[in-house]
FIVEXNU-473083 format. One line per field, with one value per residue (C-alpha): residue number from 0; z negated, y, x negated. Coordinates in Angstrom, 1 decimal, padded with zeros to 4 digits, always signed. Layout:
<rs>
seq = c(NUM_...);
z = c(Z_...);
y = c(Y_...);
x = c(X_...);
</rs>
This chain:
<rs>
seq = c(0_1_2_3_4_5_6_7_8_9_10_11_12_13_14_15_16_17_18_19_20_21_22_23_24_25_26_27_28_29_30_31_32_33_34_35_36_37_38_39_40_41_42_43_44_45_46_47_48_49_50_51_52_53_54_55_56_57_58_59_60_61_62_63_64_65_66_67_68_69_70_71_72_73_74_75_76_77_78_79_80_81_82_83_84_85_86_87_88_89_90_91_92_93_94_95_96_97_98_99_100_101_102_103_104_105_106_107_108_109_110_111_112_113_114_115_116_117_118_119_120_121_122_123_124_125_126_127_128_129_130_131_132_133_134_135_136_137_138_139_140_141_142_143_144_145_146_147_148_149_150_151_152_153_154_155_156_157_158_159_160_161_162_163_164_165_166_167_168_169_170_171_172_173_174_175_176_177_178_179_180_181_182_183_184_185_186_187_188_189_190_191_192_193_194_195_196_197_198_199_200_201_202_203_204_205_206_207_208_209_210_211_212_213_214_215_216_217_218_219_220_221_222_223_224_225_226_227_228_229_230_231_232_233_234_235_236_237_238_239_240_241_242_243_244_245_246_247_248_249_250_251_252_253_254_255_256_257_258_259_260_261_262_263_264_265_266_267_268_269_270_271_272_273_274_275_276_277_278_279_280_281_282_283_284_285_286_287_288_289_290_291_292_293_294_295_296_297_298_299_300_301_302_303_304_305_306_307_308_309_310_311_312_313_314_315_316_317_318_319_320_321_322_323_324_325_326_327_328_329_330_331_332_333_334_335_336_337_338_339_340_341_342_343_344_345_346_347_348_349_350_351_352_353_354_355_356_357_358_359_360_361_362_363_364_365_366_367_368_369_370_371_372_373_374_375_376_377_378_379_380_381_382_383_384_385_386_387_388_389_390_391_392_393_394_395_396_397_398_399_400_401_402_403_404_405_406_407_408_409_410_411_412_413_414_415_416_417_418_419_420_421_422_423_424_425_426_427_428_429_430_431_432_433_434_435_436_437_438_439_440_441_442_443_444_445_446_447_448_449_450_451_452_453_454_455_456_457_458_459_460_461_462_463_464_465_466_467_468_469_470_471_472_473_474_475_476_477_478_479_480_481_482_483_484_485_486_487_488_489_490_491_492_493_494_495_496_497_498_499_500_501_502_503_504_505_506_507_508_509_510_511_512_513_514_515_516_517_518_519_520_521_522_523_524_525_526_527_528_529_530_531_532_533_534_535_536_537_538_539_540_541_542_543_544_545_546_547_548_549_550_551_552_553_554_555_556_557_558_559_560_561_562_563_564_565_566_567_568_569_570_571_572_573_574_575_576_577_578_579_580_581_582_583_584_585_586_587_588_589_590_591_592_593_594_595_596_597_598_599_600_601_602_603_604_605_606_607_608_609_610_611_612_613_614_615_616_617_618_619_620_621_622_623_624_625_626_627_628_629_630_631_632_633);
z = c(-110.2_-112.2_-112.6_-115.9_-114.1_-111.2_-113.4_-115.4_-112.3_-110.8_-114.0_-113.9_-110.3_-110.9_-113.8_-111.8_-108.9_-111.4_-112.8_-109.3_-108.5_-111.6_-110.4_-107.1_-108.7_-110.9_-108.1_-106.9_-106.2_-105.0_-108.6_-109.5_-106.7_-107.2_-111.0_-112.5_-113.3_-115.8_-118.6_-119.1_-122.6_-124.3_-124.7_-121.1_-120.0_-122.1_-120.8_-117.3_-117.5_-119.0_-116.6_-113.7_-115.0_-115.6_-112.8_-111.5_-110.6_-114.4_-115.5_-112.5_-110.9_-113.9_-116.0_-113.4_-113.4_-117.2_-116.7_-114.5_-116.3_-119.9_-122.8_-121.8_-119.8_-123.2_-122.8_-120.1_-122.6_-124.9_-122.1_-121.0_-124.4_-125.4_-122.0_-120.2_-123.1_-125.8_-123.7_-120.9_-123.1_-125.8_-123.7_-120.2_-120.7_-122.0_-119.8_-116.8_-117.9_-118.7_-115.4_-113.4_-114.8_-114.5_-110.9_-110.0_-108.8_-108.0_-107.0_-107.8_-104.3_-104.8_-108.2_-106.7_-103.8_-106.0_-108.6_-106.0_-103.6_-100.9_-098.1_-097.3_-100.8_-100.8_-097.5_-097.8_-101.2_-099.9_-096.9_-099.2_-101.1_-098.0_-096.3_-099.3_-101.9_-099.7_-100.6_-104.2_-103.4_-101.5_-104.6_-106.6_-104.0_-103.6_-107.3_-107.3_-104.2_-105.6_-108.6_-106.8_-104.1_-106.3_-108.8_-106.1_-103.8_-100.9_-098.7_-099.7_-096.8_-097.7_-101.3_-100.0_-097.8_-100.3_-103.1_-101.0_-099.7_-103.2_-104.5_-101.5_-101.7_-105.1_-104.6_-101.3_-102.8_-106.4_-106.2_-109.4_-111.6_-110.3_-110.6_-114.2_-115.4_-113.8_-115.2_-118.7_-118.4_-116.7_-119.3_-122.2_-120.4_-119.9_-123.5_-124.7_-122.2_-123.1_-126.8_-126.3_-124.1_-126.7_-129.6_-127.5_-126.2_-129.6_-131.1_-128.3_-128.8_-132.6_-133.7_-133.2_-134.7_-133.2_-129.8_-129.7_-131.2_-128.5_-125.8_-127.2_-127.2_-123.5_-122.3_-120.8_-118.5_-116.7_-113.0_-111.5_-109.2_-112.1_-114.1_-111.2_-111.4_-115.2_-116.8_-120.3_-121.5_-121.8_-125.2_-124.3_-122.1_-118.9_-118.7_-118.4_-116.3_-113.0_-110.5_-109.3_-105.7_-103.5_-106.2_-104.9_-104.5_-107.6_-109.9_-107.8_-108.5_-112.2_-113.2_-110.6_-112.8_-115.5_-112.8_-111.2_-114.5_-116.1_-113.1_-110.8_-113.2_-116.6_-115.5_-112.1_-113.6_-117.1_-115.8_-112.6_-114.4_-115.3_-111.6_-110.6_-108.8_-109.7_-113.4_-113.5_-112.2_-115.2_-117.4_-115.4_-116.1_-119.8_-121.5_-124.2_-125.8_-128.6_-126.2_-124.9_-128.4_-129.3_-126.3_-127.4_-129.9_-127.7_-124.8_-126.8_-128.1_-124.6_-123.0_-125.6_-125.1_-121.3_-120.6_-123.9_-123.9_-120.1_-120.6_-123.7_-122.3_-119.0_-120.8_-123.1_-120.1_-119.7_-122.9_-121.8_-118.3_-119.5_-122.6_-122.5_-119.0_-118.0_-114.7_-114.4_-110.7_-108.1_-106.9_-103.1_-102.5_-104.3_-102.9_-100.2_-098.6_-097.9_-096.0_-097.5_-094.3_-093.5_-096.0_-098.7_-098.6_-096.0_-096.8_-097.5_-094.7_-094.7_-093.2_-090.5_-090.4_-087.2_-088.6_-088.2_-090.9_-091.8_-092.5_-094.7_-096.6_-097.6_-098.2_-101.7_-103.1_-104.2_-105.5_-103.5_-105.5_-105.6_-108.8_-110.6_-110.0_-106.5_-105.2_-101.6_-101.6_-103.4_-101.2_-101.4_-104.0_-104.4_-107.3_-107.4_-108.3_-110.6_-112.8_-115.6_-113.8_-115.5_-113.6_-115.5_-113.2_-114.4_-114.7_-114.3_-112.4_-114.9_-113.4_-112.9_-115.2_-113.8_-116.1_-114.1_-117.0_-115.0_-116.2_-114.8_-111.8_-110.7_-111.2_-108.6_-105.9_-103.4_-099.7_-097.9_-100.6_-100.8_-103.4_-105.5_-105.9_-105.9_-109.3_-108.3_-108.8_-112.2_-114.4_-112.4_-112.5_-116.3_-117.0_-114.8_-116.2_-119.8_-121.1_-121.4_-118.4_-120.2_-120.7_-117.0_-116.3_-118.9_-117.4_-113.9_-115.1_-116.7_-113.5_-111.4_-113.8_-113.7_-109.9_-109.2_-111.7_-110.2_-106.6_-107.0_-108.3_-105.6_-102.8_-104.3_-104.4_-100.8_-099.6_-101.4_-100.0_-096.5_-097.1_-099.8_-099.4_-095.7_-093.9_-096.1_-096.3_-092.5_-091.5_-094.5_-095.0_-098.7_-100.5_-097.4_-096.6_-093.8_-096.2_-098.3_-095.1_-094.2_-097.8_-097.4_-094.0_-095.6_-098.2_-095.4_-093.7_-097.0_-097.5_-094.0_-094.4_-097.8_-096.5_-093.4_-095.6_-098.0_-095.1_-093.8_-097.0_-099.7_-102.2_-105.1_-103.8_-106.5_-109.0_-106.4_-104.4_-107.6_-108.7_-105.3_-105.2_-108.8_-108.3_-105.0_-106.8_-109.7_-107.3_-105.1_-107.6_-111.1_-111.1_-109.3_-111.6_-114.8_-113.7_-112.6_-116.0_-118.3_-116.4_-115.1_-113.2_-111.0_-107.6_-104.3_-102.7_-105.6_-105.6_-101.8_-102.1_-104.9_-103.3_-099.9_-101.5_-103.8_-101.0_-098.4_-100.7_-102.1_-098.7_-097.4_-100.3_-099.8_-096.1_-095.9_-099.3_-101.5_-100.3_-100.8_-099.4_-096.6_-095.4_-095.7_-093.7_-091.0_-090.0_-091.1_-089.2_-086.1_-086.2_-087.6_-087.1_-090.8_-093.8_-095.6_-095.2_-098.4_-097.2_-098.3_-100.2_-102.5_-105.4_-104.5_-107.5_-105.5_-103.4_-106.5_-108.0_-107.7_-105.6_-108.7_-110.4_-107.5_-106.1_-109.3_-110.5_-107.0_-107.0_-110.5_-109.4_-106.3_-108.3_-110.9_-108.5_-106.0_-108.7_-110.2_-106.9_-105.2_-106.0_-108.6_-107.7_-108.2_-112.0_-111.8_-109.8_-112.2_-115.1_-113.5_-113.0_-116.8_-117.7_-117.1_-115.0_-111.3_-109.2_-107.7_-104.0_-101.9);
y = c(+085.8_+083.1_+082.8_+084.8_+087.7_+087.6_+087.7_+090.6_+092.7_+091.9_+092.9_+096.2_+096.9_+096.1_+098.4_+101.2_+100.6_+100.7_+104.1_+105.4_+104.3_+106.1_+109.2_+108.8_+108.5_+111.5_+113.7_+115.8_+119.2_+120.8_+121.7_+118.0_+117.0_+119.7_+120.5_+117.5_+119.7_+121.8_+119.5_+117.0_+115.6_+116.9_+113.4_+112.6_+115.9_+115.3_+111.7_+112.9_+115.8_+113.5_+110.7_+113.1_+114.8_+111.5_+109.0_+106.3_+109.2_+109.7_+106.1_+104.5_+107.4_+109.4_+106.3_+105.1_+108.5_+108.2_+104.8_+106.5_+109.9_+109.1_+110.4_+114.0_+113.7_+113.8_+117.6_+117.2_+115.4_+118.4_+120.8_+118.4_+118.6_+122.2_+123.8_+121.2_+120.6_+123.3_+126.4_+125.1_+124.4_+127.1_+130.0_+129.3_+126.9_+129.2_+132.2_+129.9_+128.2_+131.6_+133.3_+130.2_+129.9_+133.6_+133.8_+130.5_+129.2_+125.5_+125.1_+126.8_+128.6_+129.8_+131.2_+133.1_+134.3_+135.6_+137.1_+139.2_+139.5_+138.1_+135.6_+135.4_+134.2_+131.8_+130.2_+130.5_+128.7_+126.0_+125.4_+125.1_+122.5_+120.6_+120.5_+119.9_+117.9_+114.8_+114.9_+114.5_+111.8_+110.0_+109.8_+108.4_+105.9_+104.6_+104.1_+101.9_+099.9_+099.3_+097.5_+095.8_+094.2_+091.9_+091.1_+090.0_+088.6_+090.7_+093.0_+096.6_+097.8_+095.6_+096.9_+100.4_+099.9_+098.1_+100.6_+103.6_+102.2_+101.3_+104.8_+106.6_+104.5_+105.9_+109.4_+109.9_+108.6_+109.9_+113.3_+114.8_+113.0_+109.7_+110.8_+111.9_+108.8_+106.5_+108.7_+108.3_+104.5_+104.5_+106.9_+104.6_+101.6_+103.6_+104.6_+101.0_+099.7_+102.3_+101.7_+098.0_+098.7_+101.1_+098.5_+095.5_+097.2_+098.2_+094.8_+093.0_+095.2_+094.7_+097.9_+101.7_+102.2_+099.2_+099.9_+103.5_+102.6_+100.0_+102.5_+105.1_+102.5_+101.9_+105.3_+103.8_+101.7_+104.7_+104.2_+106.2_+108.0_+109.4_+110.2_+112.3_+114.6_+115.1_+112.0_+111.6_+108.6_+107.8_+109.5_+112.7_+115.7_+116.0_+118.3_+121.9_+124.5_+126.3_+125.1_+127.7_+128.9_+126.9_+124.3_+121.0_+118.2_+116.0_+119.1_+120.9_+118.2_+117.6_+120.0_+118.9_+116.4_+119.1_+121.4_+118.6_+117.4_+120.8_+122.9_+120.3_+117.7_+119.4_+122.9_+122.1_+119.7_+121.2_+124.7_+123.6_+121.8_+125.2_+125.9_+122.4_+123.0_+119.5_+120.2_+123.8_+122.8_+120.5_+123.6_+124.6_+121.3_+121.8_+124.0_+125.8_+126.9_+124.4_+121.6_+122.6_+122.9_+119.5_+118.1_+119.4_+116.7_+113.9_+115.3_+115.8_+112.2_+110.9_+112.8_+111.6_+108.0_+108.4_+110.4_+109.9_+106.2_+105.9_+108.0_+106.1_+102.7_+103.7_+104.7_+101.6_+099.3_+099.7_+097.8_+095.0_+094.6_+094.9_+092.7_+090.4_+089.8_+086.1_+085.1_+081.5_+080.7_+078.5_+080.0_+079.9_+081.3_+083.2_+086.0_+087.0_+090.0_+093.2_+096.2_+099.7_+101.4_+103.3_+106.1_+103.8_+105.5_+103.5_+100.9_+097.6_+095.0_+091.4_+090.9_+088.2_+085.7_+087.2_+090.7_+092.8_+092.7_+096.3_+095.6_+092.6_+094.7_+097.3_+094.8_+094.1_+090.6_+089.6_+086.5_+085.2_+083.3_+082.3_+082.6_+079.4_+078.1_+077.2_+078.1_+077.4_+080.3_+082.7_+085.2_+085.5_+088.0_+089.5_+090.9_+092.5_+090.1_+091.6_+090.0_+090.1_+088.1_+084.7_+081.8_+078.6_+075.8_+073.7_+070.0_+067.2_+069.5_+072.4_+075.9_+077.8_+080.8_+084.0_+086.8_+089.9_+092.1_+095.2_+098.6_+099.5_+101.6_+098.9_+096.3_+098.1_+097.8_+095.1_+094.4_+097.4_+100.0_+102.2_+101.4_+104.2_+101.9_+102.6_+104.0_+103.6_+099.8_+099.9_+100.0_+097.3_+095.1_+095.6_+094.8_+091.7_+090.4_+091.3_+091.2_+088.3_+087.5_+088.6_+092.1_+092.3_+092.0_+094.7_+096.9_+096.3_+097.7_+100.6_+101.5_+100.9_+103.2_+105.8_+105.9_+105.6_+108.4_+110.8_+109.9_+110.3_+113.8_+114.6_+113.4_+115.2_+118.4_+117.9_+117.3_+120.3_+122.5_+121.7_+121.4_+124.0_+126.5_+126.6_+125.3_+127.2_+130.4_+130.5_+129.5_+131.2_+128.1_+127.4_+124.2_+122.4_+118.7_+119.5_+121.0_+117.8_+115.8_+118.0_+117.5_+113.7_+114.0_+116.0_+113.3_+110.7_+113.0_+113.4_+109.6_+108.9_+111.4_+109.9_+106.4_+107.3_+109.1_+106.2_+103.9_+106.2_+107.6_+105.2_+105.0_+107.5_+109.7_+109.5_+112.0_+114.3_+114.6_+115.3_+118.0_+119.6_+119.9_+121.2_+123.7_+124.9_+125.4_+127.3_+129.7_+130.2_+130.2_+130.9_+134.7_+135.3_+132.9_+134.3_+137.9_+137.3_+135.9_+138.4_+141.6_+143.9_+145.9_+142.9_+143.5_+141.9_+143.3_+142.1_+138.6_+138.3_+139.5_+137.2_+134.1_+134.8_+135.6_+132.6_+130.2_+131.5_+131.7_+128.2_+126.5_+128.4_+127.2_+123.6_+123.6_+125.5_+125.7_+122.7_+120.0_+116.9_+118.3_+120.3_+117.2_+115.1_+117.5_+118.0_+121.4_+123.2_+120.6_+121.1_+124.9_+125.5_+122.1_+121.5_+120.1_+123.4_+127.1_+127.6_+128.8_+127.0_+130.1_+129.8_+127.4_+123.9_+124.2_+126.4_+123.3_+121.5_+124.5_+124.0_+126.5_+127.3_+129.1_+131.5_+131.6_+132.0_+135.1_+136.6_+135.8_+137.4_+140.5_+140.9_+140.7_+143.3_+145.8_+145.7_+145.9_+149.0_+150.9_+150.2_+151.3_+149.3_+147.3_+148.8_+148.9_+147.7_+144.7_+143.9_+144.3_+141.8_+139.3_+139.4_+138.9_+142.2_+143.0_+142.5_+145.6_+147.4_+147.0_+150.0);
x = c(-081.4_-079.6_-075.8_-075.9_-077.7_-075.4_-072.3_-073.7_-074.4_-071.1_-069.2_-071.2_-070.4_-066.7_-066.6_-068.2_-065.8_-062.8_-064.0_-064.5_-061.0_-059.7_-061.5_-059.8_-056.3_-056.9_-058.1_-055.1_-056.6_-059.8_-060.7_-060.4_-062.7_-065.2_-065.3_-063.3_-060.3_-062.4_-061.3_-064.1_-064.6_-067.9_-069.3_-068.5_-070.0_-073.2_-073.7_-072.9_-075.4_-078.1_-077.4_-077.5_-080.7_-082.5_-082.8_-085.1_-087.4_-088.0_-088.0_-089.8_-091.6_-092.7_-093.1_-095.6_-097.3_-097.7_-099.3_-101.9_-102.3_-101.4_-099.5_-099.9_-096.7_-094.8_-095.1_-092.5_-090.2_-090.6_-089.6_-086.8_-085.3_-086.1_-085.4_-083.3_-080.9_-081.2_-081.9_-079.6_-076.6_-077.0_-078.2_-076.9_-074.1_-071.3_-072.0_-072.0_-068.8_-067.1_-068.1_-067.4_-063.9_-063.2_-064.4_-062.7_-066.1_-066.3_-069.9_-073.2_-073.5_-069.9_-070.8_-073.7_-071.7_-068.9_-071.1_-072.9_-070.0_-072.3_-071.4_-075.1_-076.1_-073.2_-074.2_-078.0_-078.1_-075.8_-078.1_-081.1_-079.2_-078.0_-081.4_-083.7_-081.7_-082.0_-085.7_-084.8_-082.2_-085.0_-087.1_-084.2_-083.2_-086.8_-087.0_-083.8_-084.9_-088.4_-086.8_-083.8_-085.9_-088.0_-085.2_-082.7_-085.5_-084.4_-086.4_-087.0_-084.9_-082.0_-082.1_-082.2_-079.1_-076.9_-077.8_-076.9_-073.6_-072.4_-073.0_-071.6_-068.3_-067.2_-068.6_-066.7_-063.5_-063.5_-065.1_-066.6_-064.1_-065.2_-068.8_-068.5_-066.6_-069.1_-071.9_-070.6_-070.7_-074.1_-075.5_-074.4_-076.1_-079.2_-079.4_-079.1_-081.6_-084.3_-083.8_-084.4_-087.4_-088.9_-088.6_-089.6_-092.8_-094.1_-093.2_-095.1_-098.2_-098.3_-096.6_-096.9_-100.4_-102.1_-100.7_-101.9_-105.3_-105.7_-104.8_-107.2_-110.0_-109.5_-110.7_-113.8_-111.6_-110.2_-110.8_-113.6_-111.3_-109.2_-112.3_-113.6_-110.5_-110.7_-109.0_-110.4_-108.3_-104.6_-104.1_-105.9_-105.1_-107.1_-110.1_-109.0_-110.7_-111.0_-113.6_-116.1_-115.7_-118.0_-118.8_-120.2_-117.7_-117.8_-117.7_-115.1_-112.5_-112.9_-110.1_-107.6_-105.7_-104.9_-103.4_-101.4_-100.0_-099.2_-098.1_-096.5_-095.1_-094.6_-093.7_-092.2_-089.6_-089.4_-088.5_-086.9_-084.1_-082.5_-081.8_-080.5_-077.1_-075.8_-076.5_-075.2_-071.8_-071.4_-071.1_-068.0_-066.3_-065.6_-062.9_-064.8_-068.1_-067.4_-067.4_-070.8_-072.2_-071.0_-072.8_-076.3_-077.1_-076.0_-077.9_-081.2_-081.1_-080.3_-083.2_-085.7_-084.9_-084.9_-088.1_-090.0_-089.6_-090.5_-093.6_-094.8_-094.1_-095.7_-098.9_-098.8_-098.4_-102.2_-102.7_-100.5_-102.0_-105.6_-105.3_-102.3_-101.0_-101.0_-099.4_-098.1_-098.6_-100.2_-103.4_-103.5_-107.0_-109.7_-111.9_-109.4_-111.0_-109.0_-110.2_-109.7_-110.8_-113.9_-113.1_-111.8_-108.3_-106.4_-103.8_-105.3_-105.2_-106.4_-109.9_-109.9_-112.7_-114.2_-114.4_-117.5_-120.1_-119.6_-115.9_-116.7_-119.3_-116.8_-113.9_-112.6_-111.8_-108.3_-106.6_-103.7_-101.0_-097.3_-095.3_-094.3_-090.8_-089.5_-092.9_-092.1_-089.6_-091.9_-093.7_-097.5_-098.7_-102.1_-104.1_-107.5_-110.3_-113.0_-115.8_-113.3_-110.6_-110.0_-108.4_-107.5_-106.5_-103.5_-103.8_-101.2_-098.9_-099.1_-099.2_-102.4_-102.9_-104.2_-105.4_-106.3_-107.4_-106.7_-105.3_-101.9_-102.9_-105.4_-102.6_-100.5_-103.1_-102.0_-101.6_-100.3_-101.3_-104.5_-107.1_-105.4_-102.5_-098.7_-097.7_-094.0_-094.3_-095.9_-092.8_-090.9_-094.0_-094.4_-090.8_-090.8_-094.1_-094.1_-090.5_-088.0_-085.8_-082.6_-084.1_-085.0_-081.3_-080.5_-083.2_-081.9_-078.6_-080.4_-082.2_-079.1_-077.2_-080.0_-080.2_-076.5_-075.6_-078.1_-077.5_-073.8_-074.2_-076.7_-074.5_-071.5_-073.5_-074.8_-071.3_-069.7_-072.5_-071.2_-067.5_-066.8_-069.7_-070.4_-067.2_-064.7_-066.8_-067.2_-063.6_-061.9_-059.7_-059.6_-058.7_-057.5_-057.6_-060.0_-062.6_-062.5_-063.0_-066.0_-067.3_-067.1_-068.8_-071.6_-072.0_-072.5_-075.1_-077.0_-076.9_-078.2_-081.0_-082.1_-082.0_-084.1_-086.6_-086.7_-087.7_-090.4_-091.9_-093.2_-096.0_-096.6_-093.8_-091.1_-092.5_-093.9_-090.7_-088.7_-091.2_-091.2_-087.4_-087.0_-089.8_-088.2_-084.9_-086.5_-088.3_-085.3_-082.4_-083.5_-084.0_-080.8_-078.9_-080.4_-080.0_-076.4_-075.5_-077.3_-078.2_-075.4_-078.0_-078.8_-077.3_-076.8_-079.9_-082.0_-080.5_-081.0_-084.6_-085.4_-083.9_-085.6_-089.0_-088.9_-087.8_-090.3_-093.3_-092.6_-092.2_-095.3_-097.4_-096.1_-096.8_-100.1_-101.9_-101.1_-103.5_-101.3_-098.0_-099.6_-101.5_-098.4_-096.2_-098.9_-097.6_-100.8_-102.9_-100.8_-101.1_-104.6_-106.3_-106.9_-105.1_-104.8_-105.7_-107.7_-111.1_-114.2_-115.4_-112.4_-112.0_-110.7_-108.4_-106.1_-105.2_-103.6_-101.8_-098.1_-096.0_-093.9_-096.9_-097.0_-093.5_-091.5_-093.4_-093.0_-089.3_-088.9_-090.9_-088.7_-085.5_-086.6_-088.2_-085.3_-082.7_-084.3_-084.9_-081.5_-078.0_-076.1_-073.1_-069.6_-069.0_-065.5_-066.6_-069.4_-067.0_-064.7_-067.5_-068.1_-064.5_-062.8_-059.7_-060.0_-061.0_-058.1_-057.6_-058.5);
</rs>
């Protein structure tokens, strides 16, 4: 970091702190703290919604996934715009705003509790948010720390701590007004940064057509591990199909990538956005339907440049790494051996000279180097060494030039990662290696803004779930100083949980954690939310059944059926002694189907069936929920 970079970052942090202070000054009531006084400007609301929606999980995490999986992720951009903006604002926005204002609801759980006259729904939905949203916050905070650490030359843990504390400071003080003001600034910075990234990437690769032609021509370079699960090139969708029950292992896996991409990433996030509590509450911050309509165009443009650009640049990073990357450095050693473990899936470790012959036989060669410029302070870096690696030794003090000629996911393989690499590091590595230093500073602000805007909303939602939705509902003490204090305590608990998880969980986790949380919200909340807005027959029993069925079926699938999450959690292994409970006579494809595909239909079915077979809610109460006069006291 040079002086210019430090000044830019400090100015940004000061501006963020000032806006957080303004939010603190303008926060006089519980409505100010919880829903920004219901008077947010439509542009501020649109930028806040977009900046909350899009975080480092989209730019760093999903951008890295696009580098591995390809342009097929642009279907998620389509759903983000069509479902996450157009449907959300035009179809759900005004009914949510109108009902939230009429019922004087300040949070999503409170809206559900009042619509169905149910303390259980109010508290249960709040507890889901409190216990599971830190998982999403972890994904965001990891994305920020992965970029901050190399730019500031600090450890990953240091970047994690500093980042979390800065966000917590203005959320705890300023409430939703502080969050939305800072979101608007951060959203504007994100938009500028991604527009520059979009233009610069295509310019560097020779234009739109040459860049995409080069990417299409690289399909033979897809790593064998990705080919085995159905990857057909970075400009093509994966192979679609359903593996036959009991099929032999290479054939059984060849459809896995399609189901992961479509059900977990595209549908899990694309549909799950409709049930995100931190986004739904934004609809209750504006005065009118017109304000929501005015926010649609700004929101659509914003989402395209956030997700569309991240996915396009992520995929095109393969062209840069494979054809153009040149690293100015001092080569420390060639043919440094690293051990991937007996199964080839362990984290790479350096092979000592006295290692057994079998370890040396399975080891992979790497080049060890230090970047040019103040080389003594530079940490050792490693890059895979293949027959295509080119090393040009510098003469007369000139730096050595290392040309790895690797695709993006192979470029992310280094000491401490499995041979599958860490896709969460691809976008930061690309920006640092390919683009000018001044843009690295701009992009740093973009990622800081993306992460801080989303984290601030997540921590605010976690805190209000405790203070407003649990504490006030249980104690019946409304709008008190004590409830605000409990809210701020909840924010601290959520922050601590996210930081601890960020230390423990690393590597290809950002996109997965985001998709898991959004899918869980969709299965648990979406039928009750949609039914509450549009179907007067939807009653308390139906909403409770839907929420419980969606939550239980989703968590069961995550813990016992989905191969990746079940193995990671270890609960299935502990109880049944195996990574998942799918029997060998079933298709292996079941282990990669996202819980959303099963849990959401079950949740919808429970809502409809129970609503039709149980007694409707009191008509006068339902009429009141939809804007009518309040029911008369008995």
